[in-house]
C-alpha positions in Angstrom: -27.5 -90.5 -61.2 -24.4 -89.4 -63.6 -22.4 -92.0 -60.3 -24.4 -94.8 -61.6 -21.8 -97.3 -63.0 -22.7 -98.7 -66.7 -21.3 -102.5 -66.9 -18.5 -102.2 -69.8 -19.2 -103.0 -73.2 -17.5 -104.6 -75.5 -16.6 -103.6 -78.9 -17.4 -106.9 -80.3 -19.3 -110.1 -78.5 -17.3 -112.9 -77.6 -17.3 -116.6 -80.4 -18.7 -118.5 -78.1 -22.2 -116.8 -77.8 -24.6 -118.4 -79.4 -26.2 -116.6 -82.2 -29.5 -115.8 -80.5 -28.6 -114.1 -78.1 -27.1 -111.5 -80.2 -30.2 -110.4 -81.1 -29.8 -107.8 -78.3 -27.1 -106.3 -80.0 -29.2 -103.3 -81.2 -30.1 -102.5 -77.5 -26.6 -102.2 -76.7 -25.5 -100.2 -79.2 -27.8 -97.6 -78.4 -27.3 -98.0 -75.1 -23.0 -97.2 -75.8 -24.4 -93.9 -77.5 -26.8 -92.9 -74.6 -25.3 -93.2 -71.8 -27.9 -90.8 -69.8 -30.3 -93.4 -71.1 -29.0 -96.8 -69.9 -28.4 -95.2 -66.7 -32.1 -94.0 -66.6 -33.0 -97.9 -67.5 -30.6 -99.2 -65.0 -32.0 -96.5 -62.6 -35.9 -97.8 -63.5 -35.0 -101.9 -62.7 -33.6 -100.5 -59.9 -36.8 -98.7 -58.3 -38.8 -102.0 -59.4 -37.0 -104.3 -57.7 -37.0 -101.9 -55.1 -40.9 -101.5 -54.9 -41.3 -105.2 -55.2 -39.2 -105.9 -52.8 -40.8 -103.1 -50.4 -44.5 -104.8 -51.2 -43.2 -108.3 -50.3 -42.2 -107.2 -47.1 -45.8 -105.9 -46.7 -47.6 -109.1 -47.5 -44.8 -111.0 -45.2 -45.6 -108.7 -41.8 -49.4 -109.3 -42.9 -49.1 -113.2 -43.1 -46.8 -113.1 -39.4 -50.0 -110.6 -38.0 -52.6 -113.1 -39.2 -50.6 -116.1 -37.8 -50.3 -114.4 -34.5 -54.3 -113.9 -35.0 -54.6 -118.1 -35.7 
């Protein structure tokens, strides 16, 4: 997990960022201080995407089987 790259977080947001988007800034500050937590979140996100991908694959396989029976 230590090899998982994190995005570069600028020290200040660009001047053209809309104000509502800056509400996320507190979370960015936490991740800036706690890289391990940020990596764990990224790993969890990848795991969730992989799980959903596998479930969609099962659904598509079942649909193919049912169509073949039809």
